[in-house]
C-alpha positions as CSV (number, residue, x, y, z in Angstrom):
1,X,37.3,76.3,73.5
2,X,33.8,77.7,72.9
3,X,33.3,81.3,74.0
4,X,30.1,83.4,74.0
5,X,29.8,87.0,73.0
6,X,26.6,88.9,73.9
7,X,24.7,92.1,73.3
8,X,21.4,93.4,74.7
9,X,18.8,96.1,74.3
10,X,15.5,97.0,75.9
11,X,12.8,99.6,75.4
12,X,9.5,100.6,76.9
13,X,7.9,100.7,73.5
14,X,5.4,103.3,72.2
15,X,2.3,102.4,74.2
16,X,3.2,101.5,77.7
17,X,4.4,104.0,80.3
18,X,6.8,101.7,82.2
19,X,9.1,98.8,81.4
20,X,8.2,95.5,83.1
21,X,11.0,93.6,81.3
22,X,14.3,92.6,82.9
23,X,17.3,90.9,81.4
24,X,20.5,89.3,82.6
25,X,23.9,89.2,80.9
26,X,26.2,87.4,83.4
27,X,28.3,84.9,81.5
28,X,27.8,82.0,81.3
29,X,24.1,82.8,82.1
30,X,21.8,85.0,80.1
31,X,18.0,85.6,80.6
32,X,15.0,87.7,79.8
33,X,11.9,88.1,82.0
34,X,8.6,89.9,81.2
35,X,6.6,90.8,84.3
36,X,2.8,90.9,84.7
37,X,0.5,92.1,87.4
38,X,0.0,95.8,87.0
39,X,2.6,98.6,86.7
40,X,4.5,98.1,90.0
41,X,3.9,94.4,90.5
42,X,5.1,93.4,87.0
43,X,8.3,95.3,87.5
44,X,8.8,93.7,90.9
45,X,8.1,90.1,89.6
46,X,10.6,90.3,86.7
47,X,13.3,91.9,88.9
48,X,12.9,89.4,91.7
49,X,13.0,86.5,89.2
50,X,16.2,87.7,87.4
51,X,18.0,88.3,90.7
52,X,17.0,84.9,92.2
53,X,17.9,83.1,89.0
54,X,21.4,84.6,88.9
55,X,22.1,83.9,92.5
56,X,20.8,80.3,92.4
57,X,22.8,79.4,89.2
58,X,26.0,81.0,90.5
59,X,25.7,79.0,93.8
60,X,25.4,75.7,92.0
61,X,28.7,73.7,92.0
62,X,28.2,72.1,88.6
63,X,26.7,74.2,85.8
64,X,24.4,71.5,84.4
65,X,21.1,71.7,82.5
66,X,19.3,70.4,85.6
67,X,21.0,73.2,87.6
68,X,19.5,75.8,85.3
69,X,16.1,74.2,85.8
70,X,16.6,74.3,89.6
71,X,17.6,78.0,89.4
72,X,14.4,78.8,87.5
73,X,12.4,77.0,90.2
74,X,14.2,79.1,92.8
75,X,13.2,82.2,90.9
76,X,9.6,81.0,90.9
77,X,9.7,80.5,94.7
78,X,11.2,83.9,95.2
79,X,8.4,85.7,93.2
80,X,5.7,83.6,95.0
81,X,7.1,84.5,98.4
82,X,7.4,88.1,97.5
83,X,3.7,88.2,96.5
84,X,2.7,86.3,99.7
85,X,4.6,88.9,101.8
86,X,2.9,91.8,100.0
87,X,-0.9,91.3,99.6
88,X,-1.2,94.2,97.1
89,X,1.0,92.2,94.7
90,X,-0.9,88.9,94.9
91,X,-1.3,87.3,91.5
92,X,1.8,88.9,90.0
93,X,4.0,86.8,87.9
94,X,6.6,86.8,85.1
95,X,7.8,84.9,82.1
96,X,11.4,83.6,82.0
97,X,13.7,82.4,79.3
98,X,17.3,81.6,80.2
99,X,20.3,80.3,78.4
100,X,23.5,78.9,80.1
101,X,26.7,77.3,79.0
102,X,26.9,74.1,80.9
103,X,29.4,71.2,81.4
104,X,30.5,69.6,78.2
105,X,30.3,72.9,76.3
106,X,26.6,72.6,75.5
107,X,24.0,75.3,75.9
108,X,20.9,74.7,78.1
109,X,17.7,76.7,77.5
110,X,14.9,76.9,80.1
111,X,11.6,78.7,79.8
112,X,8.3,79.4,81.4
113,X,5.7,81.6,79.7
114,X,5.8,83.2,76.3
115,X,9.2,84.8,76.2
116,X,11.2,83.0,73.5
117,X,14.6,81.6,72.5
118,X,15.6,81.4,68.9
119,X,18.8,80.0,67.2
120,X,20.2,81.1,63.9
121,X,22.1,78.0,62.5
122,X,23.7,78.1,59.1
123,X,21.5,81.1,58.1
124,X,18.2,79.4,59.2
125,X,16.2,80.7,62.1
126,X,14.5,78.2,64.4
127,X,12.4,78.8,67.5
128,X,13.9,76.7,70.4
129,X,11.2,77.2,73.0
130,X,7.4,76.7,73.0
131,X,5.1,79.4,74.2
132,X,3.0,78.6,77.3
133,X,-0.1,80.5,76.2
134,X,-3.7,79.6,75.4
135,X,-3.3,80.3,71.7
136,X,-0.1,78.3,71.4
137,X,-1.9,75.3,72.9
138,X,-4.8,75.8,70.5
139,X,-2.3,75.8,67.6
140,X,-0.7,72.7,68.9
141,X,-4.1,71.0,69.1
142,X,-4.9,72.1,65.5
143,X,-7.9,74.2,66.6
144,X,-6.5,77.4,65.0
145,X,-3.7,78.2,62.6
146,X,-0.5,80.1,63.4
147,X,-1.8,83.1,61.5
148,X,-5.0,83.1,63.4
149,X,-3.1,82.9,66.7
150,X,-1.2,86.1,65.8
151,X,-4.5,88.1,65.9
152,X,-6.5,86.0,68.4
153,X,-8.2,88.2,71.1
154,X,-6.9,85.9,73.8
155,X,-3.3,85.7,72.7
156,X,-2.2,87.5,75.9
157,X,-3.5,84.7,78.2
158,X,-0.7,82.5,79.5
159,X,-1.1,79.0,80.8
160,X,2.2,79.0,82.8
161,X,4.2,81.8,84.5
162,X,6.7,82.2,87.4
163,X,5.3,83.2,90.7
164,X,1.6,82.4,90.3
165,X,1.9,79.0,92.1
166,X,4.4,77.8,94.7
167,X,5.9,75.5,92.1
168,X,5.9,75.5,88.3
169,X,7.0,73.1,85.5
170,X,10.1,74.4,83.6
171,X,10.8,73.4,80.0
172,X,14.4,72.4,79.3
173,X,16.2,72.2,75.9
174,X,19.8,71.3,75.3
175,X,21.5,72.7,72.2
176,X,24.9,72.1,70.7
177,X,27.3,75.1,70.9
178,X,28.2,75.3,67.2
179,X,30.7,78.1,66.4
180,X,28.9,80.5,64.2
181,X,25.4,80.0,65.8
182,X,23.6,82.9,67.1
183,X,20.9,82.7,69.9
184,X,18.2,85.3,70.7
185,X,16.3,85.6,73.9
186,X,13.4,88.0,73.8
187,X,10.2,89.1,75.5
188,X,7.0,88.8,73.4
189,X,7.2,92.4,72.4
190,X,9.6,91.4,69.6
191,X,7.7,88.5,67.9
192,X,4.3,90.3,68.2
193,X,5.6,93.0,65.9
194,X,8.4,91.4,63.9
195,X,8.2,88.3,61.7
196,X,10.7,85.4,61.8
197,X,11.9,86.4,58.3
198,X,12.8,89.9,59.4
199,X,14.4,88.7,62.6
200,X,16.5,86.3,60.6
201,X,17.5,89.0,58.1
202,X,18.7,91.4,60.9
203,X,20.7,88.6,62.5
204,X,22.4,87.7,59.2
205,X,23.1,91.4,58.4
206,X,24.7,92.7,61.6
207,X,27.8,91.0,62.9
208,X,28.0,92.7,66.3
209,X,25.5,91.2,68.8
210,X,24.9,94.5,70.5
211,X,24.0,96.2,67.2
212,X,21.8,93.3,66.2
213,X,19.9,93.4,69.6
214,X,19.4,97.2,69.2
215,X,18.2,96.9,65.6
216,X,15.7,94.2,66.5
217,X,14.3,96.5,69.3
218,X,14.1,99.4,66.9
219,X,12.4,97.3,64.3
220,X,9.7,96.3,66.8
221,X,9.1,99.9,67.6
222,X,8.9,100.9,63.9
223,X,6.2,98.2,63.4
224,X,4.0,99.3,66.3
225,X,5.9,99.0,69.7
226,X,2.7,98.0,71.5
227,X,4.6,96.3,74.3
228,X,7.9,96.4,76.1
229,X,10.7,95.0,74.0
230,X,13.8,93.2,75.3
231,X,16.4,91.3,73.3
232,X,19.6,89.5,74.2
233,X,21.7,88.2,71.4
234,X,24.3,85.5,72.2
235,X,26.9,84.5,69.7
236,X,28.8,81.2,69.8
237,X,32.5,81.6,69.0
238,X,35.7,80.0,69.7
239,X,39.3,81.2,70.5
240,X,40.7,79.9,67.2
241,X,39.4,82.8,65.1
242,X,36.1,81.4,63.9
243,X,34.1,84.1,62.3
244,X,31.1,85.5,64.2
245,X,27.6,84.7,62.9
246,X,27.1,88.1,61.2
247,X,30.6,87.9,59.6
248,X,29.9,84.4,58.2
249,X,26.6,85.7,56.7
250,X,28.5,88.6,55.1
251,X,31.2,86.3,53.7
252,X,28.5,84.1,52.1
253,X,26.5,87.0,50.7
254,X,26.9,89.2,47.7
255,X,30.2,90.7,46.6
256,X,31.3,94.0,48.1
257,X,29.3,97.0,47.0
258,X,32.4,98.7,45.8
259,X,32.5,96.4,42.7
260,X,28.9,97.0,41.8
261,X,29.0,100.5,40.2
262,X,31.2,99.5,37.3
263,X,28.9,96.6,36.5
264,X,25.8,98.7,36.9
265,X,27.2,101.5,34.6
266,X,28.2,99.0,32.0
267,X,24.8,97.4,32.0
268,X,23.0,100.8,31.9
269,X,25.2,102.5,29.3
270,X,23.3,103.1,26.0
271,X,24.7,101.7,22.8
272,X,26.4,104.3,20.6
273,X,23.9,105.8,18.1
274,X,23.9,104.3,14.6
275,X,24.6,106.7,11.7
276,X,21.5,108.0,10.0
277,X,20.2,105.6,7.4
278,X,19.2,106.5,3.9
279,X,15.6,105.5,4.7
280,X,12.8,107.9,5.8
281,X,12.6,106.5,9.4
282,X,13.4,109.7,11.2
283,X,10.7,111.5,9.3
284,X,8.3,108.7,10.1
285,X,9.1,108.9,13.8
286,X,8.4,112.6,13.9
287,X,5.2,112.2,12.0
288,X,4.0,109.6,14.5
289,X,4.2,112.0,17.4
290,X,3.4,115.3,15.6
291,X,-0.1,116.7,15.7
292,X,-2.3,115.6,12.8
293,X,-2.5,118.2,10.0
294,X,-5.9,119.9,10.0
295,X,-8.2,118.8,7.2
296,X,-8.3,121.3,4.3
297,X,-11.2,123.8,4.3
298,X,-14.4,122.7,2.9
299,X,-15.8,124.1,-0.3
300,X,-17.5,127.0,1.6
301,X,-14.1,128.1,3.1
302,X,-14.9,126.8,6.6
303,X,-12.5,124.4,8.3
304,X,-13.7,120.9,8.9
305,X,-14.9,120.2,12.5
306,X,-12.3,118.8,14.9
307,X,-12.7,115.1,15.7
308,X,-13.1,115.7,19.4
309,X,-16.3,117.6,18.7
310,X,-17.7,114.9,16.5
311,X,-17.9,112.3,19.3
312,X,-19.1,113.8,22.7
313,X,-21.3,111.0,23.8
314,X,-18.6,108.3,24.7
315,X,-16.7,110.8,26.8
316,X,-19.7,111.9,28.7
317,X,-20.7,108.3,29.4
318,X,-17.2,107.5,30.7
319,X,-17.4,110.5,33.1
320,X,-20.8,109.4,34.4
321,X,-19.7,105.8,34.7
322,X,-16.6,106.9,36.7
323,X,-18.7,109.0,39.1
324,X,-21.2,106.1,39.6
325,X,-18.4,103.7,40.3
326,X,-16.7,106.2,42.7
327,X,-20.0,106.6,44.6
328,X,-20.4,102.8,44.9
329,X,-16.9,102.4,46.2
330,X,-17.4,105.2,48.8
331,X,-20.7,103.7,49.8
332,X,-19.2,100.2,50.2
333,X,-16.3,101.7,52.2
334,X,-18.6,103.5,54.6
335,X,-20.6,100.3,55.0
336,X,-17.5,98.3,55.7
337,X,-16.4,100.8,58.3
338,X,-19.8,100.5,60.1
339,X,-19.7,96.7,59.9
340,X,-16.1,96.6,61.3
341,X,-16.9,99.1,64.1
342,X,-20.0,97.2,65.2
343,X,-19.2,93.6,64.5
344,X,-17.2,93.0,67.7
345,X,-17.5,93.3,71.5
346,X,-14.9,94.1,74.1
347,X,-14.6,93.8,77.9
348,X,-13.7,97.0,79.5
349,X,-14.1,99.1,82.6
350,X,-16.5,101.9,83.6
351,X,-14.9,103.2,86.8
352,X,-14.3,99.9,88.7
353,X,-17.2,98.1,87.1
354,X,-16.5,95.4,84.4
355,X,-18.7,96.3,81.4
356,X,-19.2,94.6,78.0
357,X,-19.2,97.1,75.1
358,X,-20.3,96.6,71.5
359,X,-17.8,98.1,69.1
360,X,-14.0,98.6,69.1
361,X,-11.9,100.0,72.0
362,X,-11.6,103.8,71.4
363,X,-14.1,103.7,68.5
364,X,-13.6,103.7,64.8
365,X,-13.8,107.1,63.0
366,X,-17.2,108.6,64.0
367,X,-18.6,105.3,65.5
368,X,-18.1,105.1,69.2
369,X,-18.7,101.9,71.3
370,X,-21.9,101.5,73.2
371,X,-22.6,99.6,76.5
372,X,-24.0,96.1,75.7
373,X,-24.1,94.8,79.3
374,X,-23.1,95.9,82.8
375,X,-21.8,92.9,84.8
376,X,-22.0,92.5,88.5
377,X,-18.2,92.1,88.7
378,X,-15.6,94.8,89.6
379,X,-11.8,95.0,89.4
380,X,-11.7,93.3,92.9
381,X,-13.1,90.1,91.3
382,X,-10.1,89.6,89.0
383,X,-6.3,89.3,89.5
384,X,-4.6,92.6,89.7
385,X,-2.5,92.1,86.6
386,X,-5.6,91.6,84.5
387,X,-6.9,95.1,85.2
388,X,-4.5,96.7,82.8
389,X,-5.8,94.7,79.8
390,X,-9.3,95.5,80.9
391,X,-8.5,99.2,80.9
392,X,-7.2,98.9,77.4
393,X,-10.2,96.8,76.3
394,X,-10.2,93.0,75.7
395,X,-11.8,92.4,72.2
396,X,-14.1,89.4,71.8
397,X,-16.0,88.2,68.6
398,X,-19.4,88.0,70.3
399,X,-21.4,88.8,73.4
400,X,-21.2,85.2,74.5
401,X,-17.5,85.1,74.1
402,X,-17.2,88.3,76.2
403,X,-19.2,86.7,79.0
404,X,-17.1,83.6,78.9
405,X,-13.9,85.7,79.1
406,X,-15.2,87.5,82.2
407,X,-16.1,84.1,83.8
408,X,-12.6,82.8,83.0
409,X,-11.0,85.9,84.7
410,X,-13.2,85.5,87.8
411,X,-12.5,81.7,88.0
412,X,-8.8,82.4,87.6
413,X,-8.8,84.6,90.6
414,X,-10.8,82.1,92.7
415,X,-8.3,79.3,91.8
416,X,-5.3,81.5,92.6
417,X,-6.8,83.0,95.7
418,X,-9.2,80.4,97.1
419,X,-10.5,82.7,99.8
420,X,-11.8,85.2,97.2
421,X,-15.5,85.7,97.0
């Protein structure tokens, strides 16, 4: 019989002041939600979604993949209704990724948004879900590469989320419950900072799911911690003594460290010295490193000039050349800083007014951003959960791109709230 063991961890990160993530560990159901819509609204959206998901799935008579999808839709309706009942929370939403053990022993995974599910199978990590974000769609269409998506200025724009509309499509994946497999559910705070290779290495190294989840969260913090980070690790095991995923990885890895010192000492031990030979090699070695014997005095009794005084010009030329190269490098570096600081634009706020700045948010060294354009829009013209990113500064590659970004935000609010001006 297949059994699941789980561990979880969450952290606010190093930049944000509140944690808008929520998670659920209620066997046979596990989930992670990442709220959006401002400090209070984001926390409410993710909390409402997790609670509604758990209640709806528990109420279903048959734990099936379709039942998990229906539970996710119930969570969407709950967030939507909460926003409708509280006008100050209009536009709030949340991501959701959920895993459930269903009839037949299989594992169903449902997701909306950019929170992810991974599986570690036979030591290889695979992403199960697909992100519902603008950059993910651009990658799928071949318009940008995966590497470009990781630094794209619009990577935080999602194309699908719970609670934004009365109904939402839910992606469903069905996975085999193979003993030894390890599943990871996480908010985007993990993959934004930690590569798949590092995630895989942590999952293979730590056998306990709680320790693995905690280490992944700490790794994301060490690498920046720019967002909330939540991780749930679910191990597939059975009641016949099958080793847990981390234990299988250890068994297949290197031999125990206790055996290594002997081999290392044997490899590093120097060979016994050979007896002195009858040759003159020791004398030759000493002569090779000893200072050269000064030349005998000249006929007049004065010592010959030292060689370092006979050739001053090459030394001086090298010093001058080094200084010139150093100055060129410093000049190029300063020019690069100026170019980097002034080559981009960002959309930010001046009070409640939406403004386009030239430069980088917060400035670069001595170069502060300057106002490029003051728009006619204010924070009331965009959805409330977008205000936070505007306060931080939304970078764009050109003035035209910044204008297009503002137009997209205004159009988004008008679509979501048709009565908006």
